[in-house]
Every structure is written in C-alpha cells, then in structure tokens.
N, C-alpha and C positions, 0 to 999 in steps of 0.2 A: 378088752373093754366090754362092758355089759350093754349090748345093743340088741340082743336077740328079741324078736317079736315087737320091737318098737315100731310104731307107724310114724313115718317122717315125711313131711312135705319140704321140697327144696324148690324155690322159685329160680328162674333163670338157669335151670339145670341142663339145658340142651348143649352146653359147651363150657369150657374153662373150669373155674373153681367149682361151679355147681355140679358139672358132670363128674369131676374127679371126686367130689364129696359123696355124690350119690353112689358111685361105684364102690368106694371104700366102706360106706355104711352098709351097703348090701352085702359085702363080703363078711361083715360082722353080723349078718342075719337080720338086719332091719328090713322092714317093708318100706320101699321108697316110692313116693309119688314124684315123678319127674315133671315139674311144671315149667312151661316155657311159652313165650309168645309164638315161637316157631314150632308147630306140632311135629313137623318132620324131624327136626333135630331132637326133640324130646323123645319121639318114638324110637329113633336110632339108639339113643342112650339106654332106654328101657329094654330094647331088644338085646343089646349087648350084655346087660346085667342078667336078664333072664336066661340067655344062652349059657352064661357062666354059672348058672345054678342059683342065682339070687331071685328076689321078688321085686318087680318094679312095674309101675303103670304110668303111662304118659297122659298128660292133661294140658290142654291149651288154655292159657290164661294171660291176660295183659294186666299186670298189677296196678297200672294207673287207672284202671276202671273198677270201681267199687263193686259193681254187680258181678264181675268176673271173679273177683276175690271171694265174694260170698259163695258163689257157685263152687269154686275150687274146694273151699273148706267144708261146705255142707255135703257135697258129693263124697268127699273123703270119709266123713263121719258116717254117712249112709252106707258106704261100701265096706268100711273097715272098723266102724264102731268107736273110734277115738282118734286123737292126734297127740302123740307123745312129744314130738319135736317139730318145730317150724323153723326152717332155715331161710331167712329173707336175704337171698343172694342176688336177685335180679337187679341189674344196674347198667347204666350207659354213660358214655362220656359225650361231651359236646362235639359238634362238627368242626369247630374252629378253636384255635389257640390264640386268644386275644386278651389284651388288657381290659380292665373292668369297664372303662368308658366306651370301649369298642365291642364289648361282649354283646352278642346278638340276643334279641328277645326270644327267638326260637330256641336257641340253646338253653337259655334259662328255663323257659317253660317246659321243654321236653325233659331235661335232666332232673329238674325238681319233681316233676310229675312221677317219674319212675323211681328215682333213688330215694326221695324223701317221702312224698305222699304215698307211694306204693308200700313202703315199709310201715307207715302209719296205718294204712288200710288193712294190711295183713295182720298187724298186731291187734288192732281194734276188733277184728272179727274172730281171730283165733283165741284171743284171751277170753272171750265169752264162752267158747267151747271148753277151754281149759279150766275155767271156773266151774262149769257144770260137772266135769269129770273129776275134779279135785286135784289135778296135777298138770304140769306142763313145763316145757323147756323151749325157749325161743333163742335163736342165734341169729344176730344181725351181722351181715357182712358190711363193715364200714371200710376204712382205708387209712393208710398213713396220711392221706390228704385231709382226714378228719381230726388229725392230732397236731399237725404243724402246717404252717403256711405253704400254699402251692400257687405260684404265680401263673398267670395266663390260663386260669382254670377255675374261674370264680364259681360257676354253678355247681361243678363237681365238688369243689372244696366245701361250699356251703351245704350241699346235700349230705356229705359224709360227716361234717361236724354235727349236723342235725341228727344223723343216725346214732352217733355216740351219745348225744344228749338225750334222745328218746330212749335209748337203751337204759341209761342210768335212772332216768325219771320213772320209767315203767317198772324197773327192778325194785325201786324203793316202794312203789305202790303195791306190788304183788308178792313181795317176799314172804308175807305171812299167809299167803294162799297156796303155798307149795308150788309156786311157779317161778322158775329161774329165767333170767334174761341177761345174756352177755353179748359182746360184740367181738368180732375178729377184724383186725386191722392189718391187711396185707400191705407190704410195700410194692415195689415194682415187680410184677409177677407175669411170667410168660402167658399171654392171653391175646384175644382179638383186640381188647382195649389197649394193651401195651403196643401191639403191632401198629395200631392207628396212630398212637403217639409217636412212635419211632419214625413213621413215614412222614411226619410233619416237617422234619429237617434232616438233611444228610448226616449231620454230626450228632444227632440226638442219642443214638445208642451209647457212644463213648461219653457223652456229656452226663447221661444218667448214671452210667456205671461208676463214674468218678465220685458219685454221691453215696455209693454203697461200700462200706468197709469190707464186706465179704467179697466184693468185686464180681458179683454175678447177680442176675435176676432170680427171683424165686420161681419155683415150679408149682403148678396147680395142685399136684399131689402132696406137696409139703403143707400147703394151706389146708388141704382136706384132712390131714392128720389132726390139726388143731380143731377143726369142726367136729370130727369124730369124737375127740376127747371131751369136748363140751357137750356133745349130744349124749354121751354115756353117763352112767351113774358114777364113774370115776371122779367126776367134777361136781358132785352133788352138793358141796358146801360153797360153791362159787356162784355169785350173782352180781350184776351191775358192774362187771369188769370188762376191760378191753384187753384182748390178747394180741400183741403186736408181733408180726413176723415180717421183718423188713431187712434182714441181713445187716442190721446195725445202722441203717440210714437215720433213724430218729436220734442217734447219739450225736449227730453233727449239728 
C-alpha cells in the first residue's frame, strides 16, 4: 500500500481500533499523529511506534470541543506542512443499556457530542485545510449500528447512522475537489467498548456471538487493515462508501 510520507491524524488512537490503525499505518511509513483525550494512552502508543522504527507524535484533544479540534489540525499543519489523511475514530458508548423511553439524557448528550458532533467538527476543520492543499482523504469510523437497528442503544445507533450520512453527504460535496471521504463500519470487535457491553449481562457474549455467522468477534487489527487500505492510494477511486467488517452479521 502506498502510504509512505503521508501525514495522518487518528482521533481516539490511544487504544483499540485507533491504536491498531496507527501502528499499521506507521509500519507502512506514514507519519501518524496519535490524538486522544487521554494523553498518557496516546503517548504510550506513539512511543511503541517510534521504538519500532516508525514516526508518531501524541496530541491531547477532546473532539467534542471545537477549539481543541482546531488546535489539533492547525498544529499538525504547522509541524508537518499538510494533512493527507484524517481518521475520525474517537467514539464512546452510553453508560446504560436502556429502551428509548428510559434512555438517559446524559448518555444522549455525551454520546452524540463525541460520536456525531466530534466527527462533524473534525471534518469541518480538516476540509478547509484539504481544500487549501488541493487533496485529502477522510475516513470515518462508523459501525454496524449505523447500518441496521440496534436496540437498547439509541444514542450510539443515532450517532453512527449520522456518521454514515455525513460521510456520504460530504463525499458528494467534495468529490470534485480531490478529497475522498469513506466510512468503515465494524461489527462486534474486541475493544473496551465491547468489554463494557459484555459486562452488562452474564449471557451477553454468547448472545452476541449467535448473531455472527463467522462465530467470533472481530479483532482491532482486522479493522485496521481496512483503514490502511482506504488511507492508501490503492483505493483512490473510492468515495462516499461504507466498508463493512462484521463477520457476516449484517446478512441476518
């Protein structure tokens, strides 16, 4: 894959899919900005990449705060001159698994702020830079929950449907500007978010696995492979699409 010397920002890259994507892109010689609300986690990932011979820098940013998104992007351009790829990966789940009428206001506000508004903020700011430099590539991490109904999970589902919609709308707007925008939709993937879901009920692991034709959860490294392909020039004729990695769950 052609990723050498590309400058890539990955939000929420201190763990999970973000960290796995950062490590893989760095192996392909991209320069990666590890952005996370937890700077210690971000620095740990950056240190691991640098020790392995890659190039990575940690940056603390809360994507739900517009001024922090602006600083992340402006500082990256100041330090490295461009942004070739922006991976909007930062995301959270609600604290409770409840039906819509019982869904808490706090869960709605917090999840929408990070998963939906955060992606909007990042696209809004980075698109201006990509227009200036004449090229760009945005990858939004959505979810299977943005493609099919997901009960007891309203704010998360709403946010991920929004990410899919924003991806397609923005891709339509910027296709003639040499800017590609696609989404990755993982199914149930080993991560802190999945661990939290599994802890909600003793039988949740087996319940979820019955929904997956491949009979296993995905690995963060498998999702990272899709991110790397979209980040590379190998996918240069692809925009406005959702790439689904779910072990066949969406077939049911």
